[in-house]
C-alpha positions as CSV (number, residue, x, y, z in Angstrom):
1,X,27.8,7.5,-12.4
2,X,27.6,3.7,-13.5
3,X,24.5,1.2,-12.5
4,X,24.8,0.3,-9.1
5,X,24.1,-3.0,-9.5
6,X,27.2,-5.3,-9.0
7,X,27.2,-3.8,-5.2
8,X,24.7,-6.5,-4.5
9,X,27.3,-9.6,-5.4
10,X,29.2,-8.7,-2.2
11,X,26.3,-7.6,-0.2
12,X,24.3,-10.8,-0.3
13,X,25.8,-12.2,2.3
14,X,24.7,-9.5,4.2
15,X,20.9,-10.2,4.0
16,X,18.3,-11.9,6.5
17,X,16.6,-15.2,5.6
18,X,14.3,-16.8,7.7
19,X,12.3,-19.8,7.2
20,X,10.6,-19.3,10.3
21,X,9.9,-21.5,13.7
22,X,7.7,-23.4,11.2
23,X,10.8,-24.9,8.8
24,X,11.3,-27.9,10.5
25,X,7.6,-28.9,9.8
26,X,7.9,-27.6,6.2
27,X,7.7,-30.9,3.6
28,X,11.1,-30.7,1.2
29,X,8.7,-29.5,-1.6
30,X,7.9,-26.3,0.3
31,X,11.5,-25.8,1.0
32,X,12.2,-26.3,-2.3
33,X,10.0,-23.3,-3.2
34,X,11.4,-21.1,-0.9
35,X,14.7,-21.7,-2.3
36,X,13.8,-21.1,-5.6
37,X,12.1,-18.0,-4.6
38,X,15.2,-17.0,-2.8
39,X,17.0,-17.5,-5.7
40,X,14.7,-15.4,-8.0
41,X,14.6,-12.4,-5.9
42,X,18.5,-12.6,-5.2
43,X,18.6,-12.4,-9.0
44,X,16.1,-9.8,-9.2
45,X,18.8,-7.6,-6.8
46,X,21.4,-8.2,-9.2
47,X,20.0,-7.8,-12.7
48,X,17.2,-5.2,-11.8
49,X,18.5,-3.3,-8.3
50,X,15.7,-4.9,-6.5
51,X,16.0,-3.9,-3.1
52,X,13.8,-4.5,0.1
53,X,11.9,-7.0,2.2
54,X,10.0,-9.9,1.6
55,X,7.6,-11.8,3.5
56,X,5.6,-14.7,2.9
57,X,2.9,-15.8,5.6
58,X,1.0,-19.2,5.3
59,X,-1.7,-20.2,8.1
60,X,-1.1,-17.5,10.2
61,X,2.9,-17.9,10.4
62,X,5.5,-16.2,8.7
63,X,7.0,-19.0,6.3
64,X,9.4,-16.8,4.7
65,X,11.4,-13.4,5.2
66,X,14.3,-11.8,3.4
67,X,15.9,-8.4,3.1
68,X,17.6,-7.7,-0.1
69,X,20.3,-4.5,-0.9
70,X,20.8,-1.5,0.6
71,X,18.6,1.1,3.0
72,X,21.0,3.4,2.4
73,X,23.2,3.5,-0.5
74,X,25.7,6.7,0.7
75,X,26.2,4.6,4.5
76,X,26.3,0.7,3.0
77,X,24.0,0.3,5.4
78,X,21.9,-3.1,4.4
79,X,17.8,-3.7,4.5
80,X,16.6,-6.0,6.9
81,X,13.2,-7.6,7.4
82,X,13.0,-4.7,10.4
83,X,13.9,-2.0,7.9
84,X,11.3,0.8,7.9
85,X,9.5,1.9,4.3
86,X,7.1,4.1,2.7
87,X,4.1,1.8,1.9
88,X,2.6,4.3,-0.1
89,X,-1.2,3.3,-1.1
90,X,-1.2,0.2,0.9
91,X,-2.4,3.1,3.8
92,X,-5.6,3.4,2.1
93,X,-6.9,0.0,3.5
94,X,-5.8,1.9,7.3
95,X,-7.9,4.7,6.2
96,X,-10.5,2.4,5.1
97,X,-10.6,0.6,8.4
98,X,-10.9,3.8,10.6
99,X,-13.9,4.8,8.4
100,X,-15.3,2.1,9.4
101,X,-14.2,1.5,12.5
102,X,-16.2,5.4,13.3
103,X,-19.0,3.5,11.7
104,X,-19.3,0.5,14.1
105,X,-19.3,3.1,16.9
106,X,-22.6,5.1,15.3
107,X,-20.1,8.2,14.6
108,X,-20.6,7.8,11.0
109,X,-22.7,5.8,8.2
110,X,-20.8,4.8,4.5
111,X,-23.6,6.0,2.6
112,X,-24.1,9.5,4.4
113,X,-23.0,12.5,2.2
114,X,-19.6,14.0,2.7
115,X,-20.7,17.3,2.7
116,X,-22.8,16.2,5.9
117,X,-19.3,16.4,8.0
118,X,-17.1,18.9,5.6
119,X,-18.9,21.6,5.2
120,X,-18.5,24.5,1.6
121,X,-18.1,21.7,-0.6
122,X,-18.5,22.2,-4.3
123,X,-22.2,22.4,-5.2
124,X,-21.1,19.2,-7.8
125,X,-19.7,17.2,-5.0
126,X,-23.0,17.4,-2.4
127,X,-24.3,14.3,-3.6
128,X,-21.2,12.1,-2.8
129,X,-21.2,9.6,-0.3
130,X,-18.6,8.1,1.9
131,X,-18.7,4.8,0.0
132,X,-17.8,6.7,-3.4
133,X,-14.9,8.0,-2.0
134,X,-13.8,4.6,-0.5
135,X,-14.2,2.6,-3.7
136,X,-13.5,5.7,-6.0
137,X,-16.4,5.9,-7.6
138,X,-16.5,9.9,-6.6
139,X,-16.1,11.5,-9.8
140,X,-13.7,13.9,-7.9
141,X,-10.8,14.2,-9.8
142,X,-7.4,13.2,-8.9
143,X,-4.8,15.8,-7.1
144,X,-2.3,14.3,-9.0
145,X,-3.4,15.8,-12.3
146,X,-2.8,19.4,-11.2
147,X,0.2,21.4,-12.2
148,X,1.0,22.2,-8.6
149,X,1.8,18.9,-7.5
150,X,5.6,19.0,-8.0
151,X,6.1,22.6,-6.5
152,X,4.1,21.4,-3.4
153,X,5.6,17.8,-3.3
154,X,8.7,19.8,-1.9
155,X,7.0,22.3,0.1
156,X,4.1,20.5,2.0
157,X,0.6,21.1,2.4
158,X,-2.5,21.0,4.9
159,X,-5.4,18.3,3.5
160,X,-7.3,21.7,2.6
161,X,-4.9,22.8,0.2
162,X,-4.7,19.5,-1.2
163,X,-8.3,19.6,-1.9
164,X,-8.0,22.9,-2.8
165,X,-6.1,21.8,-6.2
166,X,-9.2,20.2,-8.1
167,X,-11.8,21.6,-6.0
168,X,-12.8,24.1,-9.3
169,X,-12.6,21.3,-11.5
170,X,-15.5,19.6,-12.8
171,X,-16.0,15.7,-11.9
172,X,-14.8,13.2,-14.0
173,X,-17.9,12.0,-14.5
174,X,-21.3,11.7,-12.3
175,X,-20.8,10.1,-9.1
176,X,-21.1,6.2,-8.4
177,X,-21.4,5.2,-12.4
178,X,-18.0,4.8,-13.4
179,X,-14.7,3.9,-11.4
180,X,-11.4,5.9,-11.2
181,X,-8.8,6.0,-9.1
182,X,-8.8,9.3,-6.9
183,X,-5.9,10.3,-4.1
184,X,-7.8,12.9,-3.2
185,X,-11.0,10.8,-2.0
186,X,-8.3,9.8,0.5
187,X,-8.0,12.9,1.6
188,X,-11.4,13.7,1.8
189,X,-11.7,10.8,4.4
190,X,-9.1,11.3,6.2
191,X,-10.6,14.7,7.3
192,X,-13.9,13.3,7.9
193,X,-11.8,11.2,10.6
194,X,-10.8,13.9,12.0
195,X,-14.1,15.6,11.8
196,X,-16.1,12.9,13.7
197,X,-13.4,12.0,16.2
198,X,-11.9,15.0,17.3
199,X,-8.4,13.3,16.7
200,X,-6.1,14.1,14.2
201,X,-5.7,11.4,11.7
202,X,-2.4,9.9,12.6
203,X,-3.5,10.1,16.2
204,X,-6.8,8.0,15.3
205,X,-4.6,5.8,13.5
206,X,-2.6,5.1,16.0
207,X,-5.0,5.0,18.9
208,X,-7.2,2.6,17.5
209,X,-5.4,0.1,14.9
210,X,-1.1,0.4,15.3
211,X,-1.7,0.2,19.1
212,X,-4.0,-2.5,19.7
213,X,-3.1,-4.9,17.0
214,X,1.0,-4.5,18.2
215,X,2.1,-2.2,14.7
216,X,4.9,-0.6,17.0
217,X,7.4,-0.3,14.1
218,X,4.7,2.0,11.9
219,X,3.8,5.1,11.8
220,X,2.9,8.9,10.4
221,X,6.0,9.6,8.3
222,X,7.4,12.9,8.6
223,X,11.3,13.9,7.2
224,X,11.8,16.1,10.3
225,X,11.5,12.7,13.4
226,X,14.4,10.4,13.9
227,X,13.0,6.9,12.6
228,X,15.2,4.6,13.4
229,X,16.0,2.0,10.6
230,X,14.0,4.0,8.0
231,X,14.7,3.4,4.5
232,X,16.5,5.9,1.9
233,X,14.3,6.1,-1.4
234,X,15.9,5.3,-5.1
235,X,15.0,6.1,-8.1
236,X,16.5,4.9,-11.8
237,X,17.2,7.1,-14.4
238,X,18.9,6.4,-17.8
239,X,19.9,3.1,-15.9
240,X,21.8,4.9,-13.3
241,X,20.9,4.7,-9.5
242,X,19.6,8.0,-7.7
243,X,18.4,9.3,-4.7
244,X,15.1,9.6,-4.8
245,X,13.3,13.0,-5.2
246,X,12.2,15.0,-2.0
247,X,8.1,14.6,-0.9
248,X,7.0,16.1,2.3
249,X,4.7,13.1,3.3
250,X,1.9,16.1,4.8
251,X,1.4,16.1,0.8
252,X,-0.7,12.2,0.8
253,X,-1.7,12.4,3.9
254,X,-4.3,9.4,4.5
255,X,-4.1,8.8,0.9
256,X,-0.3,7.2,1.7
257,X,1.6,8.6,4.3
258,X,2.3,5.4,6.7
259,X,5.8,3.7,6.9
260,X,5.8,0.1,8.1
261,X,8.0,-2.9,7.9
262,X,7.0,-6.4,6.4
263,X,6.8,-7.6,10.0
264,X,4.3,-4.9,11.3
265,X,2.5,-5.6,7.7
266,X,1.6,-9.1,8.3
267,X,0.3,-8.2,12.1
268,X,-1.9,-6.0,9.8
269,X,-2.8,-8.6,7.0
270,X,-3.7,-11.2,10.3
271,X,-5.8,-8.4,12.1
272,X,-8.4,-9.1,8.6
273,X,-8.3,-11.8,8.4
274,X,-9.9,-12.2,11.7
275,X,-13.6,-11.3,12.8
276,X,-13.8,-9.5,15.4
277,X,-10.0,-8.7,16.1
278,X,-10.3,-5.1,14.6
279,X,-13.4,-5.4,12.6
280,X,-16.7,-6.5,12.5
281,X,-17.6,-9.5,10.5
282,X,-19.8,-7.1,8.8
283,X,-17.7,-4.2,8.6
284,X,-15.3,-6.9,6.8
285,X,-17.7,-8.2,4.7
286,X,-18.4,-4.2,3.5
287,X,-14.6,-4.1,2.7
288,X,-14.1,-6.9,1.2
289,X,-17.4,-6.7,-1.1
290,X,-17.1,-6.8,-5.0
291,X,-18.9,-3.6,-5.6
292,X,-20.7,-3.5,-9.3
293,X,-20.1,0.0,-10.4
294,X,-16.2,-0.1,-8.7
295,X,-15.6,-2.4,-11.6
296,X,-12.7,-2.4,-14.2
297,X,-11.7,-5.4,-16.7
298,X,-13.0,-8.0,-14.2
299,X,-11.7,-6.8,-11.0
300,X,-13.7,-4.4,-8.4
301,X,-12.0,-2.1,-5.9
302,X,-13.9,-2.4,-2.3
303,X,-12.7,-0.2,0.7
304,X,-9.0,-0.1,0.3
305,X,-8.6,-3.2,-1.7
306,X,-8.9,-5.0,-5.2
307,X,-11.0,-7.9,-5.3
308,X,-9.6,-10.4,-8.3
309,X,-10.6,-13.8,-9.5
310,X,-8.1,-13.4,-12.7
311,X,-5.0,-14.7,-10.5
312,X,-4.6,-18.4,-10.9
313,X,-8.1,-19.2,-10.6
314,X,-7.6,-18.0,-7.0
315,X,-9.5,-15.5,-4.7
316,X,-7.2,-12.4,-4.3
317,X,-7.2,-9.7,-2.2
318,X,-4.6,-6.5,-3.0
319,X,-3.2,-3.7,-3.4
320,X,-0.2,-2.0,-4.4
321,X,1.4,2.0,-3.9
322,X,4.1,4.1,-5.5
323,X,5.6,7.1,-3.8
324,X,8.9,8.9,-4.1
325,X,11.7,6.6,-3.7
326,X,9.3,3.9,-2.7
327,X,7.3,0.8,-4.4
328,X,5.3,-1.7,-2.0
329,X,2.5,-4.5,-2.7
330,X,0.5,-6.5,-0.4
331,X,-1.4,-10.0,-1.7
332,X,-3.6,-11.9,0.3
333,X,-5.4,-15.4,-0.6
334,X,-8.3,-15.7,1.4
335,X,-9.0,-19.1,1.0
336,X,-5.4,-21.0,1.0
337,X,-4.3,-18.0,3.7
338,X,-1.5,-17.1,2.2
339,X,0.0,-13.1,2.3
340,X,2.4,-12.2,0.3
341,X,4.3,-8.9,0.8
342,X,7.1,-6.6,-1.2
343,X,8.0,-3.6,0.0
344,X,10.8,-2.2,-1.6
345,X,12.8,1.2,-1.7
346,X,13.0,1.5,-5.1
347,X,10.4,3.7,-7.0
348,X,10.6,2.5,-10.0
349,X,10.5,-1.6,-9.3
350,X,7.2,-3.2,-9.3
351,X,6.9,-5.2,-6.5
352,X,3.7,-6.6,-7.5
353,X,5.2,-8.6,-10.3
354,X,7.4,-10.3,-7.6
355,X,4.2,-11.3,-5.6
356,X,3.2,-12.6,-8.8
357,X,5.9,-15.4,-9.2
358,X,5.9,-16.1,-5.4
359,X,2.2,-16.9,-5.6
360,X,3.3,-19.2,-9.2
361,X,6.1,-20.9,-7.3
362,X,3.6,-21.8,-4.1
363,X,0.8,-22.9,-6.1
364,X,3.0,-24.6,-8.6
365,X,1.4,-22.6,-11.7
366,X,3.4,-20.9,-14.7
367,X,1.7,-17.5,-13.8
368,X,-1.3,-15.2,-13.0
369,X,-3.8,-15.4,-15.7
370,X,-5.2,-11.5,-15.9
371,X,-3.3,-8.3,-16.0
372,X,-4.8,-5.6,-14.8
373,X,-3.4,-1.7,-14.0
374,X,-4.6,0.7,-11.5
375,X,-3.0,4.0,-10.5
376,X,-1.6,3.1,-7.0
377,X,1.0,6.4,-7.0
378,X,0.8,9.2,-4.6
379,X,2.5,12.4,-4.8
380,X,4.4,13.5,-8.2
381,X,5.0,9.6,-9.3
382,X,2.2,9.1,-11.5
383,X,2.9,6.5,-13.2
384,X,1.0,3.2,-13.9
385,X,0.8,0.5,-11.7
386,X,0.8,-3.3,-12.9
387,X,-1.3,-5.7,-11.2
């Protein structure tokens, strides 16, 4: 089958562009920036099969949002700004926030050993703390390295079965001494949330985060459920667009099983940007602290977030995500009160690079200084996610 790229030349009129209610107050320069941004993304859609939704927020207002490409190729359904995408590892921020909420309520402390809440762990895991799971400094191997993961992606698994994939393997390093991305750690965090709350993780998430901040178009992804406006996932192989492989979303669990929209994810961004709206000032400080042990090439990993000062010389909080059929990115420049969201239903697209391009236009700079590679994939999509 030939590449399905030319299709966008006649689908583009169906896309939705909003320069939001603040358009009337924007300067001509700002309008020009977003005209250039739209033109660039349109070219990415035509030349590189980008498909998804993009949103930019500034000072608490949405200043740009637009959808591109197809949500479903087989039914000729275009993406919209309310299309639901799997957000993959962006979900780690939600797991981290759930842990911090439980700490605020006195049910746990992030410096507790995980064995206090999860009995029967391997002896070498006994000293590991919740903090080390949050910052990927536990040394617990990533389950995506297991040869069983391709099979389990199709059959599904319980959190306990996911942990069992690596429980007999040696630690990658002594806990607290290095940084290495581990989805297994966030599986364990979900189990701790369930243990301390008495609720299933998805129920705790809905009750304590999604509903309170109005994320009504987000939830726990399951193939058996009817989810209106859910995008289909795609991948490219040898230059051809294909339906993505199947993955049972029980596999990523708290490491990345959420679906959402760009608008809901902006609500999430704003909840984290305001002390007391969701988390206390102390919890937010813990979430966005630059921990010295969780560092690589000059950037740090907080609680579900990467903290960087290498792009444009500005403080940046970000995360990327990749799962079968989807790739995602959230970037927040707190001092400038700018948030850039890219959700794509194309697995091999790199939305963080698109986010960088948008930031370069906004900040009138030529491009980001400094590159960093985290592995942000969950499931059997273990490719480098470049930031």
